[in-house]
Every structure is written in C-alpha cells, then in structure tokens.
DSSP file (Angstrom, degrees, kcal/mol; ACC not computed):
  #  RESIDUE AA STRUCTURE BP1 BP2  ACC     N-H-->O    O-->H-N    N-H-->O    O-->H-N    TCO  KAPPA ALPHA  PHI   PSI    X-CA   Y-CA   Z-CA
    1    1 A M     >        0   0    0      0, 0.0     4,-1.8     0, 0.0     5,-0.1   0.000 360.0 360.0 360.0 -41.8   56.7  147.5  107.6
    2    2 A V  H  >  +     0   0    0      1,-0.2     4,-2.5     2,-0.2     5,-0.2   0.893 360.0  54.3 -63.8 -39.5   56.5  143.9  108.8
    3    3 A Q  H  > S+     0   0    0      1,-0.2     4,-2.3     2,-0.2    -1,-0.2   0.885 106.0  52.4 -62.7 -38.1   55.8  142.7  105.2
    4    4 A E  H  > S+     0   0    0      2,-0.2     4,-2.2     1,-0.2    -1,-0.2   0.914 109.9  48.5 -63.5 -42.6   59.0  144.5  104.0
    5    5 A K  H  X S+     0   0    0     -4,-1.8     4,-2.2     2,-0.2    -2,-0.2   0.921 111.6  49.3 -64.4 -44.0   61.1  142.8  106.6
    6    6 A D  H  X S+     0   0    0     -4,-2.5     4,-2.3     1,-0.2    -1,-0.2   0.901 110.1  51.8 -61.2 -41.1   59.6  139.4  105.7
    7    7 A Q  H  X S+     0   0    0     -4,-2.3     4,-2.2     1,-0.2    -1,-0.2   0.909 108.9  50.1 -62.4 -43.4   60.3  140.1  102.1
    8    8 A D  H  X S+     0   0    0     -4,-2.2     4,-2.1     1,-0.2    -1,-0.2   0.898 110.3  50.8 -61.8 -41.2   64.0  141.0  102.8
    9    9 A S  H  X S+     0   0    0     -4,-2.2     4,-2.2     1,-0.2    -2,-0.2   0.903 109.6  50.2 -63.5 -41.7   64.4  137.7  104.8
   10   10 A L  H  X S+     0   0    0     -4,-2.3     4,-2.0     1,-0.2    -2,-0.2   0.912 110.4  49.2 -63.8 -42.5   62.9  135.7  102.0
   11   11 A E  H  X S+     0   0    0     -4,-2.2     4,-1.4     1,-0.2    -1,-0.2   0.893 110.1  51.8 -64.3 -38.9   65.3  137.3   99.5
   12   12 A L  H  X S+     0   0    0     -4,-2.1     4,-0.9     1,-0.2     3,-0.2   0.919 111.6  45.5 -64.7 -43.8   68.3  136.6  101.7
   13   13 A T  H  < S+     0   0    0     -4,-2.2    -1,-0.2     1,-0.2    -2,-0.2   0.829 108.5  57.3 -70.8 -30.3   67.5  132.9  102.2
   14   14 A D  H  < S+     0   0    0     -4,-2.0    -1,-0.2     1,-0.2    -2,-0.2   0.847 110.6  43.9 -66.1 -32.3   66.8  132.6   98.4
   15   15 A K  H  < S+     0   0    0     -4,-1.4     2,-0.3    -3,-0.2    -1,-0.2   0.628  89.6 106.4 -86.5 -15.0   70.4  133.8   97.7
   16   16 A L  S  < S-     0   0    0     -4,-0.9     2,-0.3    -3,-0.2    -3,-0.0  -0.499  72.7-127.1 -71.6 126.0   72.0  131.7  100.5
   17   17 A R        -     0   0    0     -2,-0.3     2,-0.4     1,-0.0    -1,-0.1  -0.565  21.6-152.1 -76.0 133.4   73.9  128.8   99.0
   18   18 A R        -     0   0    0     -2,-0.3     2,-0.4     2,-0.0    -1,-0.0  -0.904  11.2-172.5-110.1 133.6   73.0  125.4  100.5
   19   19 A V        -     0   0    0     -2,-0.4     2,-0.4     4,-0.0     3,-0.0  -0.993  24.0-128.3-126.7 126.7   75.4  122.5  100.7
   20   20 A D    >>  -     0   0    0     -2,-0.4     4,-1.2     1,-0.2     3,-0.7  -0.592  12.2-143.7 -73.3 127.4   74.3  119.0  101.8
   21   21 A V  H 3> S+     0   0    0     -2,-0.4     4,-3.0     1,-0.3     5,-0.3   0.861 100.0  60.5 -62.2 -36.3   76.6  117.8  104.6
   22   22 A D  H 3> S+     0   0    0      1,-0.2     4,-2.4     2,-0.2     5,-0.3   0.860 101.8  54.0 -59.3 -34.2   76.4  114.2  103.2
   23   23 A A  H <4 S+     0   0    0     -3,-0.7    -1,-0.2     2,-0.2    -2,-0.2   0.851 112.0  44.6 -68.6 -33.7   77.9  115.6  100.0
   24   24 A L  H  < S+     0   0    0     -4,-1.2    -2,-0.2    -3,-0.3    -1,-0.2   0.930 119.0  40.1 -73.2 -46.5   80.8  117.1  102.0
   25   25 A L  H >< S-     0   0    0     -4,-3.0     3,-1.9     6,-0.1    -2,-0.2   0.827  82.9-163.3 -75.0 -32.0   81.5  114.0  104.2
   26   26 A R  T 3< S-     0   0    0     -4,-2.4    -3,-0.1    -5,-0.3     3,-0.1   0.893  77.7 -39.4  46.0  51.0   80.9  111.4  101.4
   27   27 A G  T 3  S+     0   0    0      1,-0.3    -1,-0.3    -5,-0.3     2,-0.1   0.308 116.9 114.4  88.2  -8.8   80.5  108.6  103.9
   28   28 A S    <   -     0   0    0     -3,-1.9    -1,-0.3    -6,-0.2     3,-0.1  -0.476  62.9-141.4 -88.7 163.7   83.2  109.8  106.3
   29   29 A R  S    S+     0   0    0      1,-0.2    15,-3.3    -2,-0.1     2,-0.3   0.548  83.8  30.0 -98.1 -11.0   82.6  111.0  109.8
   30   30 A E  E     -A   43   0A   0     13,-0.2     2,-0.3    -5,-0.2    13,-0.2  -0.997  59.5-179.3-152.3 141.2   85.1  113.8  109.7
   31   31 A I  E     -A   42   0A   0     11,-2.2    11,-2.5    -2,-0.3     2,-0.5  -0.936  26.0-123.5-135.7 162.1   86.7  116.2  107.1
   32   32 A C  E     -A   41   0A   0     -2,-0.3     2,-0.4     9,-0.2     9,-0.2  -0.932  23.3-165.4-107.6 125.5   89.3  118.9  107.2
   33   33 A L  E     -A   40   0A   0      7,-3.6     7,-3.2    -2,-0.5     2,-0.5  -0.898   6.7-151.4-107.9 139.3   88.2  122.3  105.9
   34   34 A V  E     +A   39   0A   0     -2,-0.4     2,-0.4     5,-0.2     5,-0.2  -0.952  17.3 173.5-115.6 126.8   90.8  125.0  105.1
   35   35 A Y  E >  S-A   38   0A   0      3,-2.7     3,-2.1    -2,-0.5    -2,-0.0  -0.982  73.6 -18.4-133.9 120.7   90.0  128.7  105.3
   36   36 A N  T 3  S-     0   0    0     -2,-0.4     3,-0.1     1,-0.3    -1,-0.1   0.856 128.0 -52.9  51.1  39.5   92.6  131.4  104.9
   37   37 A G  T 3  S+     0   0    0      1,-0.2     2,-0.4     0, 0.0    -1,-0.3   0.413 114.9 115.8  81.8  -2.6   95.3  128.8  105.5
   38   38 A T  E <   -A   35   0A   0     -3,-2.1    -3,-2.7     2,-0.0     2,-0.4  -0.856  60.4-134.0-103.6 134.5   93.8  127.6  108.8
   39   39 A E  E     -A   34   0A   0     -2,-0.4     2,-0.4    -5,-0.2    -5,-0.2  -0.694  21.9-176.4 -89.8 137.0   92.6  124.0  109.1
   40   40 A Y  E     -A   33   0A   0     -7,-3.2    -7,-3.6    -2,-0.4     2,-0.5  -0.962  17.6-137.8-126.5 146.0   89.2  123.3  110.7
   41   41 A R  E     -AB  32  53A   0     12,-2.8    12,-2.4    -2,-0.4     2,-0.6  -0.916   8.5-162.0-108.1 129.1   87.7  119.9  111.4
   42   42 A L  E     -AB  31  52A   0    -11,-2.5   -11,-2.2    -2,-0.5     2,-0.4  -0.949  19.6-176.0-107.6 117.4   84.0  119.2  110.7
   43   43 A R  E     -AB  30  51A   0      8,-2.9     8,-2.3    -2,-0.6     2,-0.6  -0.934  24.5-144.9-123.4 138.1   83.0  116.1  112.6
   44   44 A L  E     - B   0  50A   0    -15,-3.3     6,-0.2    -2,-0.4    -2,-0.0  -0.893  28.7-145.1 -97.1 118.0   79.7  114.2  112.7
   45   45 A T    >   -     0   0    0      4,-3.0     3,-1.8    -2,-0.6    -1,-0.0  -0.196  27.1-102.9 -79.9 172.5   79.2  112.8  116.2
   46   46 A S  T 3  S+     0   0    0      1,-0.3    -1,-0.1     2,-0.1    -2,-0.0   0.693 124.6  57.8 -67.6 -17.7   77.6  109.5  117.2
   47   47 A N  T 3  S-     0   0    0      2,-0.1    -1,-0.3     0, 0.0     3,-0.1   0.198 121.5-109.1 -94.1  14.4   74.5  111.6  118.2
   48   48 A D  S <  S+     0   0    0     -3,-1.8     2,-0.3     1,-0.2    -2,-0.1   0.870  75.4 135.1  57.9  41.4   74.3  112.9  114.6
   49   49 A R        -     0   0    0      2,-0.0    -4,-3.0     0, 0.0     2,-0.4  -0.874  52.7-125.1-113.7 152.7   75.4  116.4  115.6
   50   50 A L  E     -B   44   0A   0     -2,-0.3     2,-0.4    -6,-0.2    -6,-0.2  -0.813  22.5-172.1 -99.8 136.9   78.0  118.5  113.7
   51   51 A I  E     -B   43   0A   0     -8,-2.3    -8,-2.9    -2,-0.4     2,-0.5  -0.997   5.7-164.0-128.0 128.1   81.0  119.9  115.5
   52   52 A L  E     +B   42   0A   0     -2,-0.4     2,-0.3   -10,-0.2   -10,-0.2  -0.958  17.8 174.8-111.4 121.1   83.4  122.4  113.9
   53   53 A T  E      B   41   0A   0    -12,-2.4   -12,-2.8    -2,-0.5    -2,-0.0  -0.900 360.0 360.0-126.7 155.6   86.8  122.8  115.7
   54   54 A K              0   0    0     -2,-0.3   -15,-0.2   -14,-0.2    -1,-0.1   0.402 360.0 360.0 -91.2 360.0   89.9  124.7  114.9
C-alpha cells in the first residue's frame, strides 16, 4: 500500500510543470501576474524570499 502511494506521488510530481523564477523575473525584483482579471504581485525580497500579494 505504501509503495502505491509513493508511486502516485512520483507520477504527480513528474506531471507538475516547473517554471524557474529567474525566467519570470528576468533580472527584476517584482512582476505583476494576472489571473482571471485580478492582478497579483510576485516580489523577491532582500532576503531572497518570494512574496505573492493581491
């Protein structure tokens, strides 16, 4: 049973699309993302943490 669960987890992560944040930011510290007409800001802090705000 544990092996089945591990297998499902592996398949899920294999299908998960990965996007490099550096590719999104392209040298900037902040970008605006739009989802369903609503703007969100993705910001890279001075401590190299990501913050997503509405």
